[in-house]
C-alpha positions in Angstrom: 65.4 28.4 34.9 68.2 30.6 33.7 68.7 30.6 30.0 71.9 29.5 28.4 73.7 31.9 26.2 76.1 31.9 23.2 78.1 34.9 21.9 78.8 35.8 18.3 80.1 38.8 16.5 76.9 39.1 14.4 73.5 37.5 15.0 71.0 37.7 12.0 67.3 37.3 12.6 65.6 35.7 9.6 67.0 33.6 6.8 65.5 35.6 3.9 67.3 37.3 1.1 68.6 40.3 3.1 69.8 38.2 6.1 71.5 35.5 4.0 73.1 38.1 1.7 74.5 39.8 4.8 75.8 36.5 6.2 77.4 35.6 2.9 79.1 39.0 2.5 80.4 39.0 6.0 82.0 35.6 5.5 83.5 36.7 2.2 85.1 39.7 3.8 86.4 37.6 6.6 88.0 35.2 4.2 89.4 38.0 2.1 91.0 39.8 5.1 92.0 36.8 7.1 90.0 38.1 10.1 87.8 35.6 12.0 84.1 36.6 12.2 81.4 34.5 13.9 78.0 34.8 12.3 74.8 33.1 13.4 71.5 33.2 11.5 68.2 32.1 13.3 65.2 31.2 11.3 61.7 30.5 12.7 60.7 28.2 9.8 61.3 24.5 10.0 63.9 24.9 7.2 65.4 27.8 5.3 62.8 28.8 2.7 59.8 27.3 4.5 58.3 30.7 5.2 59.5 32.5 2.1 56.8 33.7 -0.3 57.2 36.0 -3.3 56.0 36.3 -6.9 58.8 36.3 -8.0 60.3 38.0 -11.0 63.9 38.5 -9.8 66.3 41.2 -10.8 69.9 39.8 -10.4 71.7 43.1 -9.7 72.6 42.4 -6.1 73.3 38.7 -6.7 75.7 39.7 -9.5 77.6 41.7 -6.8 77.5 39.0 -4.2 78.4 36.0 -6.4 79.5 37.1 -9.9 79.8 33.3 -10.7 76.4 32.4 -9.5 75.6 30.5 -12.7 78.7 28.2 -12.2 77.7 27.8 -8.5 74.3 26.5 -9.5 72.0 29.3 -8.3 68.4 28.4 -9.1 67.7 31.1 -11.7 66.4 28.8 -14.4 63.8 30.8 -16.3 64.8 34.0 -18.0 61.9 36.4 -18.8 61.2 36.2 -22.5 58.0 38.4 -22.8 56.0 40.9 -20.8 52.2 41.1 -21.2 50.3 43.8 -19.3 46.5 43.9 -19.3 43.8 46.2 -17.9 40.9 43.9 -16.9 37.7 45.9 -17.5 35.4 43.3 -16.0 34.9 39.6 -15.4 35.2 38.9 -19.2 36.8 41.8 -21.0 40.4 43.2 -21.0 42.7 45.5 -22.9 46.3 44.7 -23.6 48.5 47.7 -22.9 50.9 48.5 -25.8 54.5 48.2 -24.8 55.1 51.8 -25.7 52.9 53.0 -22.8 54.2 50.7 -20.1 56.3 52.4 -17.3 59.9 51.3 -17.8 60.0 50.0 -14.2 57.6 47.2 -15.4 60.0 46.0 -18.2 61.7 42.7 -17.2 64.5 42.2 -19.7 67.4 40.5 -18.0 65.3 39.3 -15.1 64.3 35.7 -14.1 61.2 34.0 -12.8 62.3 32.1 -9.7 61.2 30.5 -6.5 62.6 32.9 -3.8 62.4 30.1 -1.3 64.7 28.0 -3.4 67.1 30.9 -3.9 67.2 31.4 -0.1 68.0 27.7 0.3 70.9 28.1 -2.1 72.1 31.2 -0.3 72.1 29.4 3.0 74.3 26.7 1.5 76.8 29.3 0.3 76.8 31.0 3.8 77.3 27.7 5.6 80.1 26.6 3.3 82.0 29.7 4.3 81.5 29.2 8.0 78.2 30.9 9.0 76.0 29.0 11.4 72.3 28.7 10.5 69.7 27.5 13.0 66.3 26.8 11.4 63.4 26.1 13.7 64.4 28.7 16.3 62.1 31.7 16.6 63.6 34.9 17.8 61.0 36.0 20.4 62.7 38.8 22.4 65.2 41.6 21.9 67.9 41.7 24.6 69.3 45.1 25.7 72.4 46.2 27.6 72.1 48.4 30.6 72.8 51.5 28.5 69.8 50.6 26.2 71.8 49.3 23.3 70.8 46.0 21.7 72.6 43.0 23.1 71.1 40.3 21.0 68.0 38.1 21.0 66.4 35.3 22.9 64.7 32.4 21.1 61.3 31.3 22.3 60.7 28.7 25.0 59.5 25.3 23.6 57.0 23.1 25.3 54.7 25.7 26.9 51.0 24.7 27.1 48.2 26.9 26.1 47.5 27.6 29.8 51.0 28.8 30.3 52.3 25.7 32.2 55.4 23.8 31.2 54.9 20.5 29.5 57.1 17.5 29.8 58.7 18.6 26.5 59.7 22.0 27.9 62.9 23.6 26.7 63.9 27.1 27.7 64.9 29.5 25.0 68.5 30.5 24.4 70.1 33.9 24.5 72.2 34.8 21.5 74.5 37.7 22.3 76.2 39.7 19.5 78.3 42.8 19.0 75.8 43.6 16.2 72.3 42.2 15.6 70.7 42.4 12.2 66.9 42.2 12.0 65.7 40.8 8.7 62.4 39.2 9.6 60.5 40.3 6.4 57.5 42.5 6.2 56.0 43.7 9.6 58.6 41.8 11.6 57.5 41.2 15.2 60.8 42.4 16.7 61.3 45.1 14.0 58.0 46.6 15.0 59.2 46.8 18.6 62.6 48.3 17.6 60.9 51.0 15.5 58.8 52.0 18.6 61.7 51.6 21.1 64.1 53.9 19.2 61.5 56.0 17.5 62.9 55.1 14.1 59.8 56.3 12.2 59.8 59.7 13.7 59.1 62.3 11.0 58.3 59.6 8.4 55.1 58.8 6.5 53.3 55.7 7.8 54.3 52.5 6.2 51.8 51.1 3.6 51.2 47.5 2.8 49.6 45.0 0.4 48.5 41.4 0.9 49.8 39.1 -1.7 48.1 35.7 -2.2 49.7 33.2 -4.5 49.2 29.7 -5.9 51.4 27.3 -7.8 49.8 25.3 -10.6 50.8 22.4 -12.9 49.2 23.3 -16.2 48.7 21.5 -19.5 52.0 21.5 -21.6 50.4 23.0 -24.7 49.3 26.1 -22.6 52.7 26.6 -21.1 54.9 29.5 -22.3 58.1 29.3 -20.3 59.4 32.8 -19.4 56.1 34.7 -20.0 55.3 37.4 -17.4 51.7 38.6 -17.2 50.6 41.6 -15.0 47.1 43.0 -14.7 45.3 45.9 -13.2 41.6 46.8 -12.8 39.0 44.1 -12.2 38.1 42.7 -9.7 39.5 45.2 -7.2 38.2 48.2 -9.0 34.6 47.2 -8.2 35.1 48.0 -4.6 37.4 51.0 -5.3 40.4 49.0 -4.0 43.9 49.2 -5.4 46.3 46.4 -6.4 47.0 44.1 -9.3 47.5 40.5 -10.4 50.2 38.4 -11.9 50.8 35.1 -13.7 54.3 33.9 -14.4 55.3 30.8 -16.4 58.2 29.0 -14.7 59.9 25.8 -15.7 58.4 22.2 -15.6 55.0 23.3 -17.1 54.2 25.3 -14.0 52.8 28.8 -13.5 52.5 30.9 -10.4 49.4 33.1 -10.1 48.6 35.7 -7.6 46.8 38.9 -6.6 48.1 41.8 -4.5 45.4 43.8 -2.7 46.6 47.1 -1.2 45.7 47.2 2.5 44.6 50.8 2.1 41.1 49.6 0.9 38.2 51.3 2.6 35.2 48.9 2.1 35.3 46.5 5.1 33.3 43.9 3.1 36.3 43.3 0.9 37.9 39.8 1.1 41.3 39.7 -0.6 41.1 35.9 -0.7 37.7 35.9 -2.5 38.9 38.7 -4.8 41.8 36.4 -5.8 39.5 33.5 -6.4 37.3 35.6 -8.7 40.4 37.0 -10.4 41.4 33.6 -11.8 38.2 33.3 -13.7 39.0 36.2 -16.1 39.8 34.8 -19.5 43.3 36.3 -19.5 44.2 34.1 -16.5 41.7 31.2 -16.9 43.0 30.3 -20.3 46.2 29.0 -18.7 44.7 27.3 -15.6 41.8 25.3 -17.2 42.7 21.7 -17.1 45.5 22.3 -14.7 46.0 21.3 -11.0 46.7 23.7 -8.1 49.6 22.3 -6.0 50.5 25.0 -3.4 49.0 28.1 -1.8 50.3 30.9 0.4 49.9 34.5 1.5 52.2 37.2 2.8 52.0 40.9 3.4 54.5 43.2 1.6 55.7 46.7 2.3 55.0 49.4 -0.4 55.3 52.8 1.2 58.5 53.8 -0.5 61.4 55.8 0.9 59.0 58.3 2.5 58.0 55.5 4.8 61.4 54.0 5.5 62.4 54.3 9.1 65.9 55.0 10.2 67.6 51.7 9.9 70.4 51.9 12.5 70.2 52.0 16.3 72.8 51.2 19.0 73.9 47.6 18.5 72.1 46.8 15.3 70.4 47.4 12.0 66.9 46.9 10.5 67.1 45.6 6.9 65.2 44.5 3.9 61.4 44.2 4.1 61.6 44.5 7.9 62.4 48.1 7.2 60.5 48.4 3.9 63.0 48.5 1.1 60.7 47.0 -1.6 60.5 48.9 -4.9 56.8 48.9 -5.5 57.1 50.5 -8.9 58.9 47.4 -10.1 56.9 45.1 -7.8 60.2 43.7 -6.6 61.8 43.6 -3.2 64.3 40.7 -3.4 67.2 42.5 -5.1 66.7 45.6 -2.8 66.6 43.4 0.3 69.8 41.6 -0.8 71.5 45.0 -1.4 70.5 46.2 2.0 72.1 43.1 3.5 75.3 43.6 1.5 75.6 47.2 2.6 75.0 46.2 6.2 77.7 43.5 6.1 80.2 46.0 4.7 79.3 48.5 7.5 79.4 46.0 10.3 82.6 44.4 9.1 84.3 47.8 8.9 83.2 48.4 12.5 84.4 44.9 13.7 87.7 45.4 11.9 88.3 48.6 13.9 87.8 46.7 17.1 84.3 48.0 18.0 82.5 46.3 20.8 79.2 46.9 19.0 77.2 49.3 21.2 77.3 52.3 19.0 74.8 53.4 16.4 76.2 52.6 12.9 74.8 55.8 11.4 77.3 55.4 8.5 74.9 52.7 7.2 72.4 55.3 6.1 75.0 57.2 4.1 76.1 54.0 2.3 72.4 53.2 1.7 71.6 56.7 0.3 74.6 56.8 -2.0 74.2 53.2 -3.4 72.1 52.3 -6.4 69.5 51.0 -3.9 69.0 54.5 -2.4 69.0 56.1 -5.8 66.5 53.5 -7.2 64.1 53.9 -4.3 64.3 57.7 -4.5 63.4 57.6 -8.2 60.2 55.6 -7.5 59.2 57.5 -4.4 56.0 58.9 -6.0 54.7 55.6 -7.3 52.7 54.2 -4.3 51.2 57.6 -3.2 50.2 58.3 -6.8 48.4 55.0 -7.0 46.6 55.7 -3.8 45.7 59.3 -4.7 44.8 58.8 -8.4 43.8 55.1 -8.7 45.3 52.4 -10.9 44.6 53.9 -14.3 45.5 57.6 -13.7 48.2 56.5 -11.2 49.8 54.4 -14.0 49.6 57.3 -16.3 51.4 59.5 -13.7 54.0 56.7 -13.3 54.6 56.6 -17.0 55.3 60.4 -17.0 57.3 60.2 -13.8 59.5 57.2 -14.8 59.7 57.3 -18.6 59.8 61.0 -19.3 61.4 62.4 -16.1 63.4 59.3 -14.9 61.9 59.7 -11.4 63.3 63.2 -11.1 60.1 65.3 -10.8 60.8 68.3 -8.5 58.3 67.2 -5.8 57.5 64.2 -3.5 54.0 62.9 -3.0 53.0 61.8 0.5 50.4 59.3 1.8 49.9 60.1 5.5 46.9 58.0 6.5 47.8 54.6 7.8 46.1 51.6 6.1 44.2 50.6 9.2 42.5 54.0 9.4 41.2 53.8 5.8 38.2 51.6 6.6 34.7 53.1 6.4 31.8 52.0 8.5 30.2 48.9 7.1 26.8 50.6 6.9 28.2 53.2 4.6 29.6 50.6 2.1 28.0 48.4 -0.4 28.0 44.7 0.4 30.0 42.3 -1.8 28.6 38.9 -2.9 31.3 36.4 -3.8 30.5 33.4 -5.9 30.9 29.9 -4.5 34.2 28.2 -5.5 33.9 25.8 -8.4 36.7 23.5 -7.1 38.5 23.7 -10.5 39.7 27.3 -10.8 38.5 28.8 -7.5 38.6 27.2 -4.0 37.7 27.7 -0.4 40.0 29.0 2.4 40.5 25.8 4.4 41.4 23.7 1.4 43.8 26.4 0.4 45.4 26.5 3.9 45.9 22.7 3.6 48.0 23.2 0.5 50.3 25.6 2.4 51.4 22.7 4.7 50.7 25.0 7.7 51.0 23.4 11.1 51.5 24.6 14.7 51.8 22.6 17.9 48.2 22.8 19.1 48.7 23.0 22.8 50.7 26.2 22.9 49.9 29.8 23.8 48.0 31.6 21.0 50.5 33.8 19.0 47.7 36.3 18.0 47.4 38.6 21.0 44.4 40.8 21.6 45.1 43.9 23.7 41.4 44.0 24.6 39.5 40.8 24.0 36.1 42.6 23.9 36.9 45.0 21.0 36.2 42.5 18.1 32.6 42.0 19.3 31.8 45.4 21.0 33.8 47.6 18.6 34.8 46.1 15.3 31.6 44.0 14.7 29.0 46.8 14.9 31.2 49.4 13.2 33.0 47.3 10.5 31.2 43.9 10.6 34.5 42.6 12.1 36.7 42.7 8.9 39.2 40.1 10.3 36.7 37.5 9.1 37.5 38.6 5.6 41.0 40.1 5.4 42.6 37.0 6.8 43.5 34.7 3.9 43.6 31.6 6.1 40.3 31.6 8.0 42.0 32.3 11.3 39.3 34.7 12.6 35.6 33.9 12.9 32.6 35.4 14.6 30.5 32.5 16.0 27.4 32.3 18.1 27.5 30.6 21.5 24.8 27.8 21.4 24.0 28.2 25.0 23.7 31.9 25.4 23.2 33.1 21.8 25.9 35.6 22.3 28.5 36.2 19.5 32.1 35.4 20.2 35.4 36.1 18.5 37.1 32.8 17.7 40.8 32.6 16.7 41.9 29.5 14.8 45.6 30.1 15.2 46.5 26.7 13.9 45.6 28.0 10.4 47.9 31.0 10.5 50.2 31.3 7.5 52.2 34.2 9.2 51.1 36.8 6.6 50.8 39.5 9.3 47.7 41.1 7.6 45.8 41.1 10.9 48.6 43.0 12.7 48.4 45.6 9.9 44.8 46.0 9.0 42.9 45.6 12.3 41.1 49.0 12.6 41.6 49.1 16.4 45.2 48.0 16.2 44.1 45.4 18.8 45.8 42.4 17.2 49.5 41.8 17.7 51.2 39.0 15.9 54.1 37.4 17.9 56.2 34.4 17.1 54.8 31.0 17.9 57.0 28.0 18.7 59.9 27.5 16.2 59.0 25.4 13.1 55.4 26.4 13.3 53.6 28.0 10.3 53.6 27.1 6.6 56.1 24.9 4.8 56.3 26.2 1.3 57.8 24.1 -1.5 59.0 25.9 -4.6 57.2 29.1 -3.7 
C-alpha cells in the first residue's frame, strides 16, 4: 500500500524543549515578518510531555529570550531555588556537607527554578499551537526519507497494527510520509533517527565518542513538616564509589509538599555487576535523603539516558536538508547538570537559521553550515566550551579530585585553561570481565524507601500494544548467551532500569535463553548505549507506546 504524504516547510521530530522552542520561534518570526511558514511537530508519546523526564533544576536563560513575558503567559515555573546543599556521602550512614565557598560556580542555582520539564513542554506546545504550528502526538517517526541526491526529504511515521509475526492486523494503518524543506531532529538523548543520521553523514568524524549517564528518578509526596520548598540537594560519593563508578544524586523540593529524588550513574562504569536501579534504591537510605522520604509516598518513577560528553563529543549538527538539535546531538552542560536551557537555545538558533533560508527562497536541500557559526558564537557555544573539561576530568580523576579540578577550572580560570581534556574510550568498551570484578550484593527492598523493578515500572504508566514487533532489535540473537553471558554475566539484566532483559532457563532443555520483556520498556535507551557488543538497537515502537509521565 502506498503511503500518503503531506508537505510542510519544516518538520520537527520530537516535542521536547529543543523541538518546541524551534517551533515557537519559527512561528514568531513568521508573524513578525508576515511570511507564511508551515510547521509540523511529531511526537511518539501519547501526549506532549508523556516521555519527558528530567531532574529538573531549570535555568530560564533561553525561555527569557523566547517569551520575555513567560510569567504573564503562565509558564509552569512555580518554585524558585532558595538554597543549595551539596554533600559528599562517605558511606551508607555518614556524609560531609561541602562549604559553599568550595562549590564550583556551575553548581550554584540562584535565579533558577525547580520544575517539571514535562509540564513546561506541555505549555510550550500550547504556545506553538496558538501561533499556528501543528503538533501530532502519538505518531512515531520511524524512518528518514531522502531525495535522490542524498539530502533529507523528511520522515515517515511508523505503521500501526502490525502483529508480532509481521502480519497486518485488522487495525492496520500505514504510516504517513511528512515531507519538508527542512527537517529538525530533536528526539532527545540517543535518538533512533539521530543515530542513523550521524552514521549516514559521518557527523561524528574527528570527534570524541559521546558519553552518557542513566538517570533514575522518583516523585514523592512527603510529610508537610519535612518539606522545604525550593531546596536543592546534590550529592556525590556513596553508593557508586564502592564499585568505582561515577555519578551523583539529587533531591529537589518542589511545590505541593512533593520532592523529586534521583541518581545519575555514568555509563562509563567498568564493573558489569553494577545495577544502576539497585544503586538508586540503596542511595535513598542514606540519612541525607531518607530524612525527607520517611513517612512519605512514592507516586511516580522513570528513567532516561542523558548525554554528557561535552563539546568534544558534539557531532556536526547540520546536513543537507536538516539539523540535529538538543540532546539528540548532545548539548547538555554536564558541569551544571542541566540540558533544558541548552536544548532550547539550540532550537532557537535552528529556527533563526532555517527561517533565514526559507525567507531567501531556499528549497531546502542544502547544508545549513551557517548554523554551526551561530551556535559557536552564541552564549550556548561559549558556555559549553567553558565546561569542556568537566566530564573528562570526572572520568579521569574520579568524583572528588574531579570536583577539585572543576573548582579550579571554573571558579579560578572561568573555563579558560589552555588545554582540553579528552575521553576517547566509548562507554560500552569500559566493561571488564565479570570474573575480574567483585560481585555486588544488593539488599532486598523494604517497600517503604526502596522498591523492586516491576513495581517501579508500574508507576511509570508504561504500556505498549502487546502484539507488535519487538522494538529492541538484536543484530545477532546468540550473542547475549554465547558472548555476553560468559564474559560479562550478561549486564543487560542489571543496567536496564525496567526489567526488560532476563536470562532464563528453558524447563525442557535446561538451556539458558535471553528473554526480552519489551512491554516494560521506558524508552531510556541504556541498552542501545551500554551493551558491550553493541548488539541491541532501540527502534521506535508503535506511536503512543512507552511511559506516560505525570508531573515528571
